[in-house]
C-alpha positions in Angstrom: -75.3 -14.1 -47.5 -72.0 -15.1 -46.9 -71.5 -17.2 -44.1 -68.3 -16.6 -41.8 -66.2 -19.2 -40.2 -63.5 -19.1 -37.5 -59.9 -19.5 -38.9 -58.2 -22.7 -37.8 -54.7 -22.2 -36.6 -51.9 -23.1 -39.3 -50.6 -26.6 -38.6 -46.9 -25.5 -39.1 -46.9 -22.7 -36.6 -45.5 -24.9 -33.5 -42.9 -26.1 -36.2 -41.8 -22.2 -36.9 -41.6 -21.3 -33.1 -39.2 -24.1 -32.5 -36.9 -23.2 -35.6 -37.2 -19.5 -34.1 -36.0 -20.8 -30.3 -33.2 -22.8 -31.9 -32.0 -19.9 -34.0 -32.0 -17.7 -30.9 -30.2 -20.4 -29.1 -27.6 -20.4 -31.6 -27.0 -16.9 -31.8 -26.6 -16.5 -27.9 -23.8 -19.5 -28.0 -22.2 -17.7 -31.2 -22.2 -14.3 -28.8 -20.8 -16.0 -25.6 -18.2 -17.7 -27.6 -17.1 -14.4 -29.3 -17.1 -12.6 -25.9 -14.8 -15.7 -24.5 -12.9 -15.5 -27.5 -12.3 -11.9 -27.5 -11.7 -11.9 -23.5 -8.8 -14.6 -24.2 -7.7 -12.0 -26.7 -7.5 -9.4 -24.1 -6.0 -11.2 -21.6 -2.9 -12.5 -24.1 -2.1 -9.0 -25.1 -2.2 -7.8 -21.7 0.2 -10.0 -20.6 2.4 -9.4 -23.5 1.9 -5.4 -22.4 3.3 -6.3 -18.9 6.3 -8.3 -20.2 6.9 -5.7 -22.7 6.6 -2.8 -19.9 8.8 -5.1 -18.0 11.7 -5.0 -20.5 11.4 -1.7 -21.4 11.8 -0.5 -17.6 14.8 -3.1 -17.5 16.4 -0.9 -20.4 15.5 2.3 -18.8 17.5 1.1 -15.8 20.5 0.0 -18.0 20.5 3.4 -20.0 21.0 5.1 -16.9 24.1 2.8 -15.9 25.2 3.5 -19.2 24.8 7.5 -18.8 26.6 7.0 -15.4 29.3 5.3 -16.9 29.8 7.5 -20.0 28.5 5.0 -22.5 26.7 7.9 -24.5 26.1 5.5 -27.9 24.9 2.7 -25.9 22.3 4.6 -23.7 21.1 6.4 -26.8 20.5 3.2 -28.3 18.6 1.5 -26.0 16.2 5.0 -25.3 15.6 4.8 -29.3 14.5 1.0 -28.7 12.8 2.1 -25.8 10.8 4.7 -28.2 9.9 2.2 -30.8 8.3 0.5 -28.7 6.4 2.8 -26.6 7.0 6.6 -27.8 5.0 7.4 -24.8 7.0 5.6 -22.2 7.7 8.7 -19.5 10.9 10.0 -19.0 12.7 8.6 -22.1 12.5 11.6 -24.3 14.4 13.8 -21.4 17.2 11.1 -21.0 17.1 11.3 -24.7 17.8 14.9 -24.6 20.4 14.7 -21.7 22.2 11.8 -23.5 22.9 14.6 -26.7 24.1 17.1 -24.7 26.2 15.0 -22.8 27.7 13.3 -25.9 28.7 16.9 -27.2 30.0 17.8 -24.4 31.8 14.5 -23.6 32.7 12.2 -26.5 31.3 8.3 -25.8 34.7 6.2 -24.6 32.7 3.6 -27.1 33.8 3.1 -30.7 30.9 4.4 -32.9 29.1 1.5 -34.8 29.4 1.0 -38.5 26.9 2.5 -40.7 26.4 -0.6 -42.4 25.0 -3.3 -39.7 25.3 -6.9 -40.7 21.7 -7.9 -41.4 22.0 -11.3 -39.1 23.1 -10.2 -35.5 26.1 -12.1 -34.3 24.8 -13.9 -31.2 28.2 -16.0 -30.8 29.0 -14.0 -28.1 25.5 -14.0 -26.3 25.4 -17.6 -26.2 28.6 -18.0 -25.0 27.7 -15.7 -21.9 24.5 -17.8 -21.7 26.6 -21.1 -21.4 28.4 -20.0 -18.9 25.4 -18.6 -16.7 23.8 -21.8 -17.1 27.1 -23.5 -15.6 27.5 -21.1 -12.8 23.6 -21.8 -12.1 24.3 -25.5 -12.0 27.3 -25.3 -9.6 25.0 -22.9 -7.3 27.3 -19.5 -7.8 24.2 -17.0 -7.6 26.7 -14.2 -7.3 28.6 -15.2 -10.3 25.5 -16.1 -12.4 24.0 -12.7 -11.7 27.2 -10.8 -12.8 27.3 -13.0 -16.0 23.7 -12.3 -16.3 24.1 -8.5 -16.3 27.0 -9.0 -19.0 24.7 -11.0 -21.2 21.8 -8.4 -20.9 24.3 -5.5 -21.7 25.7 -7.3 -24.7 22.4 -8.4 -26.1 19.3 -7.0 -24.5 16.9 -8.8 -26.5 18.7 -12.1 -26.3 16.1 -14.8 -25.2 14.4 -12.2 -22.7 12.1 -14.8 -20.8 14.9 -17.4 -20.2 16.9 -14.8 -18.9 14.3 -13.2 -16.8 13.6 -16.6 -15.5 17.6 -17.3 -14.6 17.6 -13.6 -13.1 14.9 -14.9 -10.5 16.4 -18.2 -9.6 19.5 -16.6 -9.2 18.8 -13.5 -7.3 16.3 -15.5 -5.0 18.8 -18.2 -4.0 21.8 -15.6 -3.6 19.3 -13.8 -0.8 18.5 -17.2 0.6 22.3 -17.8 0.7 23.4 -14.6 2.2 20.8 -15.0 5.1 21.1 -18.6 6.0 24.5 -19.3 5.4 26.4 -16.2 5.3 24.8 -14.0 7.8 24.7 -10.9 5.5 21.4 -10.2 6.3 21.2 -6.7 4.6 22.8 -7.9 1.3 20.4 -11.0 1.2 17.5 -8.5 1.6 18.8 -6.9 -1.3 19.0 -10.0 -3.3 15.2 -10.9 -2.5 13.4 -7.5 -3.1 15.5 -7.5 -6.7 14.1 -11.0 -7.3 10.7 -10.0 -7.0 11.0 -7.5 -10.1 11.2 -10.8 -11.9 8.4 -12.7 -10.3 6.8 -13.2 -6.5 8.9 -14.9 -3.8 7.9 -18.3 -2.6 6.4 -18.9 0.7 9.7 -19.8 2.1 12.0 -17.0 0.9 9.4 -14.5 1.8 9.2 -15.7 5.4 13.1 -15.6 5.4 12.8 -11.8 4.3 10.6 -10.9 7.3 12.8 -12.7 9.9 15.8 -10.7 8.3 14.0 -7.5 8.6 12.8 -8.2 12.3 16.6 -9.4 13.4 17.7 -5.9 12.1 14.8 -4.1 13.9 15.4 -5.6 16.9 19.3 -5.3 16.7 18.6 -1.4 16.3 17.6 -1.5 20.2 20.4 -3.2 21.4 22.2 -2.0 24.4 19.6 1.2 24.2 16.1 -0.2 24.7 15.8 -3.8 25.9 12.4 -4.1 26.1 11.9 -3.2 22.8 14.9 -5.5 21.3 13.4 -8.1 23.2 9.8 -7.6 21.8 11.3 -8.0 18.4 13.9 -10.8 19.2 11.1 -12.9 20.6 9.2 -13.1 17.5 12.2 -13.8 15.4 13.3 -16.5 17.7 10.1 -18.4 18.0 9.8 -18.9 14.1 13.7 -18.5 12.7 15.6 -19.1 15.7 19.3 -19.9 13.8 18.8 -16.3 11.6 22.1 -14.7 12.8 24.5 -11.6 11.8 28.1 -12.4 10.8 29.0 -9.0 12.6 28.3 -10.3 16.2 28.0 -14.0 15.5 24.8 -14.0 17.5 21.8 -16.2 16.4 18.3 -14.8 16.8 18.1 -17.3 20.2 21.5 -15.8 21.6 19.6 -12.4 21.2 16.8 -13.3 22.5 18.5 -15.0 25.7 20.6 -11.8 26.4 17.8 -9.2 26.1 15.7 -11.6 28.3 18.3 -11.4 31.1 19.3 -7.7 30.7 15.4 -6.8 30.8 15.0 -9.3 33.4 17.9 -7.3 35.5 16.0 -3.9 35.1 12.6 -5.4 36.3 14.3 -7.0 39.0 16.0 -3.7 40.1 12.2 -2.3 40.1 11.1 -4.9 42.2 8.8 -6.7 39.7 9.9 -9.8 40.9 7.3 -11.8 39.1 8.0 -10.3 35.6 11.5 -10.6 36.4 11.0 -13.9 37.3 9.5 -14.6 34.1 12.4 -13.4 32.1 15.1 -15.0 33.8 13.1 -18.4 33.6 12.7 -17.7 29.7 16.4 -17.2 29.3 17.5 -20.2 31.4 15.3 -22.7 29.2 17.5 -21.8 25.9 20.8 -22.2 28.2 20.7 -22.8 31.8 23.4 -20.8 33.0 24.7 -21.8 36.1 25.4 -18.0 37.3 22.2 -17.1 36.4 20.3 -20.1 38.5 20.8 -18.3 42.0 19.4 -15.4 40.7 16.6 -16.9 39.2 16.2 -18.8 42.7 16.2 -15.4 44.7 13.6 -13.8 42.2 11.1 -16.8 42.3 11.1 -16.7 46.5 10.7 -12.8 46.1 7.5 -13.4 43.7 6.2 -16.2 45.6 7.3 -15.9 49.2 6.7 -19.1 51.6 3.4 -18.9 53.5 4.3 -19.0 57.3 3.4 -22.3 59.1 0.8 -21.6 62.3 2.1 -22.7 65.6 -0.3 -25.3 66.8 -2.6 -24.0 69.4 -1.6 -24.9 73.4 -3.9 -27.7 75.1 -5.2 -26.5 78.5 -5.4 -29.5 81.1 -9.2 -30.0 82.4 -9.2 -31.8 85.5 -10.7 -35.5 85.8 -14.1 -35.6 87.1 -13.6 -39.4 88.0 -10.3 -38.9 90.3 -11.0 -39.0 93.9 -10.2 -36.1 96.0 -7.8 -37.0 98.6 -8.8 -37.2 102.2 -6.7 -35.1 104.5 -4.8 -36.8 107.2 -5.7 -35.5 111.0 
């Protein structure tokens, strides 16, 4: 009769379990590394796609300018370049059909390109313009640098695109600040700053300056029409950007705030709103102490804070002195 005995656990079972755990950990690390690699590739491709999309958008804008100027051959080359990079780019096929139609009706004034282009493009013209742009940037001639960059982009659209975009941003941003701060041309300054945003976000100073210019222009639209609204906007500009000015009037934000305060105070005083008027007269005088306004401020102040009448002292009633002797009548 066979006798069964309990089976002993294998001695190498813990070793196999540790090996399986190690392999599982290694597999998870490989999966995580592969995911990070794929994510990095996705981010890089997304950045490249953003740059390409921006360049294609610029080419569309330049092609539209070429069409308006009658440069149909140049516009056709730009549109074909866009379709080579993105066949589904919206609106390009319609623009190309428009160019073909217009070129048949009106021949392009630009000379026809040779059938056998040089295998190595001649970039001497582009390099010369690029060097001139750098000189203009160094001398802070921002608008001239912008015109030179436009010429460079039209001459060689693919020449150092990232460097050219960076120069565009700096030239447009600085031109906008120059227009607002030094020249008082607020609308032109806003235009340049908005164009700079096509190439990158504005810094805090430029963004704040743009907001101040917008408030100034809005406040000026109420000038002499609604003094209360004008004062509301120039109160905001004056507190942060008191020296913003416009070349048309020569007024700074401080000047506008002071004048609007006086005119609005006049309206309140005519409505017998003395305390409100006194506040605005005082705000105006805090910027410039006008001796002609001082008497008005004093009069309005007395209306707002009339002097309290001083009560007259009570009249004392004399009381008879009990200790005084009573005179004896003489017979």
